[in-house]
C-alpha positions in Angstrom: -16.1 18.7 -15.3 -18.8 19.5 -12.9 -19.3 16.9 -10.1 -17.0 14.5 -11.8 -14.0 16.3 -10.3 -15.2 15.6 -6.8 -16.2 11.8 -7.3 -12.6 10.5 -7.0 -12.3 12.0 -3.6 -15.2 10.0 -2.1 -15.3 6.9 -4.4 -12.5 5.2 -2.3 -15.1 4.5 0.3 -16.6 1.9 -2.0 -13.5 -0.3 -1.4 -14.1 -0.5 2.4 -16.2 -3.7 2.2 -13.5 -5.5 0.2 -10.8 -4.6 2.6 -11.9 -7.0 5.4 -13.7 -9.5 3.2 -10.6 -10.0 1.1 -8.6 -10.9 4.2 -11.1 -13.7 5.1 -12.3 -15.2 1.8 -9.6 -14.5 -1.0 -6.2 -16.2 -1.3 -3.6 -13.9 0.2 -1.8 -13.5 -3.0 -4.9 -12.4 -4.8 -6.0 -10.1 -2.0 -2.7 -8.4 -1.8 -2.6 -7.6 -5.5 -6.2 -6.6 -5.8 -6.2 -4.3 -2.8 -2.8 -2.8 -3.8 -4.2 -2.0 -7.3 -7.4 -0.5 -6.0 -5.5 1.7 -3.6 -3.1 2.8 -6.2 -5.6 3.8 -8.8 -8.0 5.5 -6.3 -5.0 7.5 -4.7 -3.7 8.6 -8.1 -7.2 9.7 -9.3 -8.0 11.5 -6.1 -4.7 13.4 -6.1 -5.1 14.3 -9.8 -8.6 15.8 -9.1 -7.2 17.6 -6.1 -4.7 19.2 -8.5 -7.4 20.1 -11.0 -9.4 21.8 -8.2 -6.4 23.8 -7.5 -6.1 25.0 -11.1 -9.8 25.7 -11.4 -10.0 27.5 -8.1 -7.0 29.6 -8.6 -7.4 30.5 -12.2 -9.1 33.8 -11.3 -7.1 34.8 -8.3 -4.9 37.9 -8.6 -1.3 37.1 -9.0 -1.6 33.5 -10.1 1.0 32.1 -12.4 -1.6 30.9 -15.0 -1.9 32.5 -18.5 -4.2 35.5 -18.6 -6.4 33.8 -21.1 -7.5 31.3 -18.4 -9.3 34.1 -16.7 -11.3 35.1 -19.7 -15.1 35.6 -19.0 -15.8 32.8 -21.5 -13.5 30.5 -19.6 -15.2 31.4 -16.3 -18.5 30.5 -17.8 -17.2 27.2 -19.2 -15.3 26.1 -16.2 -17.1 25.4 -12.9 -15.5 28.0 -10.6 -15.5 27.3 -6.9 -13.2 29.6 -5.1 -13.8 28.0 -1.7 -13.1 24.5 -3.1 -10.0 25.8 -5.0 -8.5 27.7 -2.0 -9.1 24.6 0.2 -7.5 22.2 -2.4 -4.2 24.2 -2.3 -3.2 23.3 1.3 -4.7 19.9 0.9 -2.5 19.1 -2.1 0.5 20.6 -0.3 -0.2 18.3 2.7 -0.6 15.2 0.5 2.7 15.8 -1.3 4.5 16.7 1.9 3.4 13.5 3.6 4.2 11.3 0.6 7.6 12.8 0.2 8.4 12.4 3.9 7.2 8.8 3.8 9.5 8.1 0.9 12.4 9.8 2.7 11.8 7.8 6.0 11.7 4.5 4.0 14.9 5.4 2.3 16.5 6.5 5.5 15.4 3.1 7.2 17.0 1.1 4.3 20.2 3.1 4.3 20.6 2.8 8.1 20.2 -1.0 7.8 22.6 -1.1 4.8 25.2 0.8 6.8 24.8 -1.5 9.8 25.5 -4.5 7.5 28.2 -2.8 5.5 31.1 -4.5 7.3 29.6 -8.0 7.0 30.0 -10.6 4.3 27.6 -10.1 1.5 25.7 -13.3 2.1 21.9 -13.8 1.5 21.3 -14.5 5.3 22.9 -12.3 7.9 22.8 -13.6 11.5 23.3 -10.8 14.0 24.8 -11.7 17.5 21.9 -9.8 19.2 19.8 -11.1 22.2 16.8 -8.9 20.9 14.6 -11.3 18.8 13.7 -9.9 15.4 13.9 -10.8 11.7 13.5 -8.6 8.5 13.6 -9.0 4.9 15.9 -6.3 3.5 15.4 -5.7 -0.2 18.3 -4.5 -2.1 17.7 -5.3 -5.8 18.6 -8.3 -7.8 21.3 -10.4 -6.1 21.5 -8.0 -3.2 18.4 -9.0 -1.1 19.2 -10.0 2.4 17.5 -11.7 5.3 18.6 -10.2 8.6 17.8 -12.3 11.8 19.2 -12.2 15.3 20.6 -15.1 17.4 17.9 -14.1 20.0 15.1 -15.3 17.6 17.0 -18.3 16.2 17.7 -19.6 19.7 14.0 -19.6 20.4 13.0 -21.7 17.5 13.6 -25.4 16.5 15.4 -26.3 13.2 12.0 -26.8 11.3 10.7 -23.5 12.7 13.9 -21.8 11.5 13.3 -23.2 8.1 9.8 -21.7 8.2 11.3 -18.3 9.3 13.7 -18.3 6.3 11.1 -19.4 3.9 8.7 -16.7 5.1 11.4 -13.9 4.6 12.4 -15.2 1.2 8.8 -15.1 0.1 8.7 -11.5 1.1 11.7 -10.7 -1.0 10.7 -13.0 -4.0 7.2 -11.4 -4.2 8.6 -7.8 -3.6 6.1 -7.2 -0.8 7.8 -4.1 0.2 6.5 -2.5 -3.0 2.9 -3.4 -2.2 3.4 -2.0 1.4 4.9 1.2 0.0 2.1 1.7 -2.5 -0.7 1.3 0.1 1.1 3.5 2.6 1.4 6.3 0.1 -2.2 5.7 -1.1 -3.5 6.1 2.5 -1.6 9.4 2.9 -2.9 10.7 -0.4 -6.6 9.8 0.6 -7.4 8.9 4.3 -10.3 6.9 3.0 -7.8 4.3 1.8 -6.4 3.5 5.3 -8.4 0.3 5.7 -6.6 -1.0 2.5 -3.3 -0.3 4.0 -4.1 -2.3 7.1 -5.5 -5.0 5.0 -2.5 -5.4 2.7 -0.2 -5.4 5.7 -2.1 -8.5 6.8 -2.5 -10.2 3.5 1.2 -9.8 2.5 2.1 -11.6 5.7 -0.4 -14.3 5.1 0.9 -14.7 1.6 4.4 -15.3 3.0 3.0 -17.6 5.5 1.4 -19.8 2.9 4.6 -19.9 0.8 6.5 -20.9 4.0 4.0 -23.6 4.7 4.5 -25.0 1.2 8.3 -24.8 1.5 8.5 -26.7 4.8 5.6 -29.0 4.1 3.7 -28.2 7.3 1.3 -25.4 8.1 1.4 -26.3 11.8 5.2 -25.8 11.9 4.8 -22.3 10.4 2.0 -21.5 12.8 4.0 -22.6 15.8 7.1 -20.6 14.6 4.9 -17.5 14.2 3.6 -17.9 17.7 6.9 -18.4 19.3 8.4 -15.4 17.4 5.5 -13.2 18.5 5.9 -14.2 22.1 9.6 -13.6 22.3 9.6 -10.4 20.1 7.4 -8.3 22.3 9.2 -4.9 22.6 11.7 -5.8 19.8 12.3 -3.1 17.1 9.8 -3.1 14.3 9.6 -1.3 11.0 6.7 -0.6 8.7 9.1 -0.2 5.8 10.6 -3.7 6.1 8.5 -6.8 6.2 9.1 -8.8 9.4 8.3 -12.3 10.6 5.9 -11.6 13.4 5.9 -7.8 13.3 3.0 -7.0 11.0 -0.6 -8.2 11.1 -2.7 -9.7 13.9 -0.6 -12.8 14.9 -3.6 -14.8 16.4 -5.5 -14.4 13.1 -2.5 -15.6 11.1 -2.1 -18.6 13.4 -5.7 -19.5 13.1 -5.6 -19.2 9.3 -2.7 -21.6 9.2 -4.4 -24.2 11.5 -7.4 -24.1 9.2 -7.7 -25.4 5.6 -5.4 -24.3 2.8 -7.0 -21.3 1.0 -8.1 -21.8 -2.6 -6.1 -20.1 -5.4 -9.2 -18.9 -7.1 -8.4 -15.5 -8.6 -12.0 -14.0 -8.9 -14.8 -15.0 -6.6 -18.3 -15.5 -8.1 -20.5 -12.3 -7.9 -23.3 -14.4 -6.1 -21.1 -14.4 -3.0 -20.6 -11.6 -0.4 -16.9 -11.2 -1.2 -17.7 -11.4 -5.0 -20.2 -8.6 -4.6 -17.8 -6.6 -2.6 -15.0 -7.1 -5.3 -17.4 -6.0 -8.0 -18.3 -2.8 -6.0 -14.7 -2.0 -5.4 -13.9 -2.6 -9.1 -16.8 -0.4 -10.1 -15.8 2.3 -7.7 -12.2 2.2 -9.0 -13.3 2.3 -12.7 -15.7 5.2 -12.0 -12.9 7.1 -10.2 -10.6 6.6 -13.2 -13.2 7.7 -15.7 -14.3 10.7 -13.5 -10.7 11.9 -13.2 -10.0 11.3 -16.9 -13.1 13.2 -17.9 -12.3 16.2 -15.6 -8.7 16.3 -16.8 -9.6 16.1 -20.5 -12.4 18.7 -20.2 -10.2 21.1 -18.3 -7.3 20.7 -20.8 -9.5 21.3 -23.8 -11.1 24.4 -22.3 -7.8 26.0 -21.1 -6.1 25.0 -24.4 -8.8 26.8 -26.3 -8.6 29.9 -24.0 -4.8 30.0 -24.1 -3.3 32.2 -27.0 -0.6 30.6 -29.1 
């Protein structure tokens, strides 16, 4: 084990450069998938190594529930014992698990509240609420049960083509299951605060992904940009949710509008390593791989040692 058990806790910092560069230079679809994968792997590895630290640090504490063989002197000599790190890892792991469970509960509560609010309405793919407050959300509900919720307050502020852009944007959220990407990076940021820049980046790139899909559907990037700008202006103070993708609720709106008024992003999946973004991608990939290998090495080493010390 040794130092390998600590590496996954700090290696997520290697993904910081790609968080901003991916927003600017990669296609939003590629950036969203890449950043989500990096965040998920790094968070799982850091949480695993935190759990391993708990086992190693508490193996010799009196009253621990572990087998007596794990406190054998030979085991203590083979396993790097750090009582301070072990004791510190216990509350850290409890906090991580508590925050992640609370986030999942809050997301479920938000969806159940939205579902109850729509329970008395016809099960149509699009639900128009007679509400002067302007907002729109994509409400995932599984195959055949996805719904787009929009208010008359927002629809009245848009032209017919801009309404088409709004609905195309929300359908793109549902089709690409962006709520899963957003959930993954939110949990990853709670598991390891070093991954917070990736959470913000995925919130932006998922919106940009839906923007590009909407621009393709309506045949005009300028119409989508105008619709986003109008929706942002009239939606100030409207209810927003981090659990449900919204038309103009997530991501810096001026940057999204500026991107739509610029050239169409290329769909290249992997940038050349000679570029700045390519170097950042390779650094993030190397850090993620090192994190996975370090956690695997620590887990296998601890398992073999403790298995050998545990009587059958």
